[in-house]
Each structure stands twice: as C-alpha cells, then as structure tokens.
C-alpha positions in Angstrom: 104.4 85.7 113.5 103.0 89.2 114.5 100.6 89.2 111.5 99.2 85.8 112.4 98.6 87.1 116.0 96.9 90.2 114.8 94.9 88.3 112.3 93.8 85.8 115.1 92.8 88.7 117.3 90.7 90.2 114.6 89.1 86.9 113.8 90.6 86.5 110.4 92.4 83.1 110.0 95.6 82.5 108.1 93.7 79.9 106.1 91.5 82.6 104.7 94.5 84.8 103.8 95.9 82.0 101.9 92.7 81.2 100.1 92.6 84.9 99.1 96.1 84.7 97.7 95.6 81.3 95.9 92.2 82.7 94.5 94.0 85.7 93.0 96.8 83.6 91.3 94.8 82.3 88.4 91.7 84.4 88.2 90.4 87.3 86.1 90.4 90.8 87.6 86.6 90.8 88.2 86.9 87.5 89.9 89.8 88.7 92.0 87.9 91.8 92.9 84.7 89.7 94.0 86.9 87.5 96.2 88.7 90.5 97.7 85.4 92.2 98.4 84.2 89.0 100.1 87.4 88.9 102.2 86.8 92.5 103.2 83.2 91.9 104.1 84.2 88.8 106.3 86.9 91.0 108.0 84.5 93.8 108.9 81.9 91.2 110.0 84.6 89.7 112.3 85.3 93.2 113.7 81.6 93.7 114.5 81.4 90.2 116.1 84.3 91.1 118.3 82.6 94.3 119.4 79.4 92.4 120.1 81.2 89.8 122.1 82.9 92.6 124.2 79.3 94.0 124.9 78.1 90.6 125.9 80.9 89.8 128.3 80.5 93.3 129.8 76.9 92.5 130.4 77.7 89.2 131.9 80.2 91.0 134.2 77.6 93.4 135.4 75.3 90.6 136.4 78.3 88.9 138.2 78.7 86.0 135.7 82.2 87.0 134.4 85.5 88.1 135.8 87.3 91.4 135.1 89.9 89.5 133.2 87.4 88.2 130.8 86.0 91.7 130.2 89.5 93.1 129.6 90.5 90.3 127.2 87.3 90.8 125.1 87.6 94.5 125.1 91.3 94.4 124.0 90.4 92.0 121.2 87.7 94.3 120.0 90.1 97.3 120.3 92.9 95.6 118.4 90.4 94.4 115.6 89.2 98.0 115.2 92.6 99.4 115.2 93.8 97.1 112.7 90.7 97.8 110.5 91.5 101.4 110.7 95.1 100.9 109.7 94.2 98.8 106.7 91.7 101.5 105.6 94.5 104.1 105.9 96.8 102.0 103.8 94.1 101.5 101.1 93.3 105.3 101.0 97.1 106.0 100.8 97.5 103.5 97.9 94.6 105.0 96.1 96.0 108.5 96.5 99.3 107.3 95.3 97.7 105.8 92.1 95.7 109.0 91.5 98.9 110.9 91.6 100.5 108.9 88.9 101.0 110.6 85.6 99.8 109.0 82.5 
C-alpha cells in the first residue's frame, strides 16, 4: 500500500511496475537491461515533470490563479518524487558496492 502511494506520488504507475516484472520473467539479460533502462528513464522524466508542475503552479499562485493548498500539494509531490529517486539511487549504489566486495 505504501509503495503504491509513493509510486503514485512520483508518477510511476503500478501497471508499469508489473510490466517491468513481467518483461523480466522470460527475456534475455540484454532485453531485461533495456527494459529496466527504459523504466528508469520514465521514472526520472516523471520526477522532472513533477518539478515543472510545481514551478507552474507556483507561477499561477503568484499571479493569483491558484490557491496556497495547490502550491503545497504540487511542491510536496515534487519533493517526495525527488526523495524517492535519491533513495533508489542510494540503494543501487549500495548494491553495486556489495557486488564489488564479493570475492570471486
């Protein structure tokens, strides 16, 4: 439930997550890498879109066409999206470092 709420806030749908999971089930490693790269690109684009939306709503507030609550909601969504992206990046770096520490 929490993951679905966070994914919704970041603009990533649960359907795209299930598509990624299904795509990786019966594909070659290079195909899975390509689909994962596409997924990450969509996620980063979604974060950028949230930030642009936050700026647009703030501009509308400055000219008097939006409420404070709209600005706060848009900025909170953008903040959560960016925070989630940073946490995912941290986990990927941590996993990479763990793989590099493995003894062959």
